[in-house]
C-alpha positions in Angstrom: 53.0 25.5 -15.2 53.2 22.8 -13.0 50.0 20.5 -11.4 49.0 21.7 -8.1 48.1 19.5 -5.1 44.8 19.7 -3.8 43.5 17.6 -0.5 40.2 17.5 0.1 38.2 16.7 3.8 34.9 14.4 2.5 32.5 14.7 4.9 30.6 18.8 5.2 33.3 19.6 2.3 32.4 17.0 -0.4 29.1 15.0 0.5 26.8 16.0 4.1 26.5 12.7 6.1 24.2 13.7 8.6 21.0 11.5 7.3 23.5 8.3 7.5 25.0 9.7 10.5 21.8 10.3 12.9 20.1 7.6 11.1 22.8 4.1 12.2 23.0 6.8 15.4 19.8 6.2 16.3 19.9 1.6 15.0 22.5 1.8 17.6 20.8 3.9 20.7 17.6 1.6 19.9 19.8 -1.4 20.4 21.9 -0.7 23.6 19.6 1.5 25.7 20.9 4.6 24.8 19.2 8.1 25.2 19.3 9.2 21.3 22.2 12.6 21.3 20.2 15.9 20.4 20.5 17.2 16.7 23.5 19.3 17.5 25.5 17.5 19.7 25.5 14.6 16.2 26.7 17.5 14.5 28.9 18.8 16.9 30.7 15.1 16.2 31.0 15.0 12.2 34.8 15.4 11.6 35.7 13.5 14.4 36.0 9.5 15.5 33.6 7.8 16.0 34.1 5.9 18.3 35.2 9.1 20.9 32.3 9.9 20.2 30.3 7.3 21.3 32.0 7.6 24.6 30.5 10.5 25.7 26.7 8.9 26.4 26.2 8.0 29.2 25.7 4.1 29.4 29.2 3.1 27.3 32.1 3.8 29.7 32.5 -0.1 29.7 35.0 -0.6 26.9 33.9 -4.3 26.2 30.8 -2.4 25.7 31.8 0.9 23.7 33.5 -1.4 21.7 30.0 -3.8 20.9 28.2 -0.3 20.2 30.8 1.2 18.1 30.7 -2.6 16.1 27.4 -2.9 16.0 27.1 1.4 14.5 30.1 0.6 11.6 27.8 -2.9 10.7 24.8 -0.3 10.3 26.7 1.9 8.5 27.8 -0.9 6.6 24.5 -1.8 4.8 22.7 1.5 5.1 25.0 5.0 6.1 27.4 5.0 3.4 24.7 5.2 1.0 22.2 8.0 2.7 25.0 10.8 2.2 24.2 13.6 -0.3 27.1 14.8 -2.7 26.8 18.7 -2.7 25.5 20.3 -5.8 28.6 21.7 -8.1 31.6 19.1 -5.9 31.1 16.7 -9.2 32.4 18.9 -11.8 34.6 21.5 -9.9 36.7 18.0 -8.9 36.5 16.6 -12.7 38.0 19.7 -13.8 40.9 20.3 -11.6 41.5 16.2 -12.9 41.2 17.2 -16.5 44.1 19.6 -15.6 45.8 17.0 -14.3 46.4 17.8 -10.3 47.0 15.6 -8.1 44.0 15.3 -5.7 43.3 13.6 -2.0 40.7 12.5 -0.2 41.9 13.3 3.6 39.4 12.0 6.1 38.4 11.8 9.5 36.1 9.0 8.5 37.4 5.5 8.0 39.2 4.6 4.8 37.2 1.8 3.9 33.9 3.5 4.3 35.6 7.0 2.6 36.4 5.2 -0.6 33.2 3.4 -0.9 31.2 6.8 -0.3 33.6 8.2 -3.3 32.6 5.1 -5.5 28.8 5.2 -5.4 29.1 9.2 -6.3 31.4 7.9 -9.5 34.3 10.1 -8.2 36.6 6.8 -7.2 39.0 7.6 -9.9 39.1 11.3 -9.9 41.3 10.8 -6.5 44.9 9.5 -7.1 44.2 8.6 -3.5 41.8 8.8 -0.5 43.3 8.3 3.1 40.9 8.0 6.9 41.5 7.0 9.8 41.2 2.8 10.5 38.0 1.0 10.8 39.4 -0.1 14.6 42.1 1.7 16.0 42.1 5.5 18.1 41.2 8.3 16.0 43.9 10.4 14.2 43.5 13.6 14.0 44.0 15.2 10.6 47.8 16.6 11.4 48.6 13.2 12.1 47.7 12.2 8.9 49.3 14.6 6.9 52.4 13.9 9.0 52.0 10.8 7.5 51.4 11.8 4.3 54.1 13.8 4.3 56.9 11.8 5.6 56.6 9.6 2.4 55.9 12.7 0.4 53.1 12.2 -1.2 52.3 15.5 -0.1 54.2 18.8 0.3 54.1 21.8 1.4 52.5 25.3 -1.4 49.2 22.7 -2.1 45.7 23.8 -0.8 43.4 21.9 1.8 40.1 22.5 2.0 37.6 21.9 4.6 35.2 22.6 7.0 36.5 22.9 10.4 39.4 24.0 12.6 41.0 20.6 13.1 41.4 20.6 9.2 43.0 24.3 8.8 44.8 23.5 11.9 46.5 19.6 10.2 46.6 22.4 6.6 48.7 25.2 8.5 50.6 22.4 10.0 51.9 21.4 6.5 52.5 24.5 4.6 49.5 24.4 3.0 46.7 27.2 2.2 44.1 26.1 4.5 40.9 26.8 2.5 37.4 27.0 4.7 33.8 26.2 3.4 31.0 27.4 4.6 28.4 25.3 4.0 30.3 22.2 6.8 29.6 21.9 10.2 32.1 24.3 11.6 31.1 27.9 12.4 33.4 30.5 10.8 34.8 31.5 13.9 36.2 28.2 14.4 37.7 27.6 10.7 39.1 31.9 10.9 40.5 31.0 15.0 42.1 27.7 13.2 43.9 29.2 10.4 41.6 29.8 7.3 43.2 32.2 5.1 39.9 32.0 3.0 36.5 31.4 3.6 33.9 30.5 0.6 30.1 30.3 1.4 28.9 28.0 -1.7 30.7 25.9 -3.2 29.9 28.1 -6.8 32.6 31.0 -4.8 35.5 27.9 -4.3 35.3 26.7 -7.9 35.6 30.5 -8.7 38.5 30.5 -6.8 40.7 27.5 -7.5 40.0 28.3 -11.2 42.7 31.5 -10.0 44.4 29.9 -7.9 45.1 26.8 -10.7 44.6 28.1 -14.2 46.9 24.9 -15.7 45.0 24.6 -19.1 42.7 21.5 -19.2 45.7 18.5 -20.6 43.2 16.0 -20.5 39.8 14.1 -21.9 36.9 14.8 -19.9 37.0 10.8 -18.8 40.6 10.2 -19.6 42.2 9.9 -16.2 38.4 8.6 -14.2 37.6 5.8 -16.3 
């Protein structure tokens, strides 16, 4: 049986970014005299572009001030935020098992790829992934659908694989490219959001996802436990 294609969202699917995002936002709001968004608002921003999210704050309507706040936020994120993420329990072993089976494994993130790579490295996952794709640091946020469109044009992804994510935008992107849309319930999107966007199945826990992936991809483990991740 040929190796498969498995794409993962990052924030809310593999790692919990809330602490880092909240702390960097707090520092940005203090520096620019802005009102700190409430918890529900911050949670709603996860999985989307930070420029667009910051632009919704009162006091950042002026483009130059918005850019200054965004630069400040990413500077704080570079220094502190990337280290304030938590890897969801069970994810490490799930990913390593898929790698030992020889599948193509990608991260497709709304986060700038620079930081997505740093976070993967922090959790010793950078070499587990065949590549990590994200948005640019300064440019306009790209939707997951736009990112996957580009990957499909280059032949990096192909129909028949799987995309795992926690937001409706992940599910819509998967459907657009003929990928099996798999939602996870431990992230930041509701089950209603996932289902409405086309999720074919939704799992509540990492062990449930892992058990399904063992059935979806039953290939034997072809590689040594560390040979493809060192």
